[in-house]
C-alpha positions in Angstrom: -10.2 15.3 5.1 -11.6 17.2 7.9 -14.2 19.7 9.5 -13.4 23.6 8.7 -14.5 26.5 10.6 -15.7 29.2 8.8 -17.6 31.8 10.3 -20.2 30.5 12.5 -20.4 27.1 10.7 -18.7 24.1 10.4 -17.8 22.3 6.8 -16.5 19.2 6.0 -13.7 19.3 3.3 -12.0 16.9 1.3 -7.9 17.1 0.5 -6.8 16.2 -2.8 -3.6 16.4 -4.5 -3.2 18.0 -7.8 0.7 17.3 -8.7 2.4 19.6 -5.9 -0.6 21.2 -4.8 -3.0 20.1 -2.2 -6.6 21.4 -3.1 -9.5 21.6 -0.6 -13.1 20.5 -1.9 -16.2 21.2 -0.7 -18.3 18.0 0.4 -21.0 19.4 2.6 -22.1 20.5 6.1 -25.2 19.4 8.5 -26.0 15.9 9.0 -25.0 14.8 5.4 -21.6 15.9 5.9 -21.3 14.2 9.0 -22.6 11.1 7.6 -20.2 11.0 5.0 -17.3 11.9 7.4 -18.0 8.9 9.5 -18.5 6.8 6.2 -14.9 7.8 5.0 -13.5 7.5 8.5 -14.7 3.9 8.7 -13.5 2.9 4.8 -10.2 3.9 6.3 -10.3 1.5 9.1 -12.0 -1.3 7.2 -9.4 -0.9 4.5 -6.3 -1.1 7.2 -8.0 -4.5 8.4 -8.3 -5.8 5.2 -4.2 -5.2 4.2 -3.6 -6.9 7.8 -5.8 -10.2 7.1 -3.9 -12.5 4.6 -5.7 -14.3 2.1 -5.0 -18.2 1.5 -3.5 -16.6 -2.2 -1.3 -14.4 -0.2 0.2 -17.1 2.1 0.3 -19.3 -0.5 2.5 -16.6 -2.6 5.1 -16.0 0.3 5.5 -19.7 0.7 6.0 -19.9 -2.9 8.7 -16.8 -2.9 10.4 -18.2 0.3 10.9 -21.4 -1.8 12.3 -19.9 -4.9 14.7 -17.8 -2.7 15.5 -21.0 -1.2 16.5 -22.4 -4.6 18.1 -19.3 -5.7 20.7 -19.6 -2.7 21.7 -22.7 -3.7 21.8 -22.7 -7.2 24.0 -19.8 -6.6 26.2 -21.7 -4.2 26.8 -24.6 -6.3 27.7 -22.3 -9.1 30.5 -20.4 -7.0 31.7 -24.2 -5.8 31.5 -25.2 -9.0 33.6 -22.4 -10.8 36.3 -22.3 -7.8 36.8 -26.0 -8.9 37.5 -25.2 -11.9 40.0 -22.8 -11.3 38.2 -19.3 -11.3 38.3 -16.4 -9.1 36.1 -13.6 -8.3 37.6 -10.2 -9.2 35.1 -7.2 -8.8 32.4 -9.1 -8.6 33.6 -11.2 -11.9 34.3 -14.6 -12.0 38.2 -15.0 -13.8 40.1 -17.8 -14.6 43.5 -18.1 -12.6 46.6 -17.7 -14.2 48.9 -20.9 -14.3 46.2 -23.1 -13.0 47.7 -26.2 -14.8 51.0 -25.0 -15.1 51.3 -23.4 -18.4 
């Protein structure tokens, strides 16, 4: 978004993407356009600030995701240990029973 000089006047245009093309949409000129540009630039700052602030729900979700990831790691470790103890091995990321485990 920005101001463009056309002849002797300055006009405020908003850029919009339409597929692969970018279109300039006329917003206005003068005081009204100036107020709209200030409002749009401040809304971007407000949105950026809101993204950086974490809500209690977001904090709780991050804690739950960390606990879930830790539980998943423990389950994988226990599974690998039990399969190794049962005589399996990995071959190309697949678990396979070893040959002659019990002497047969």
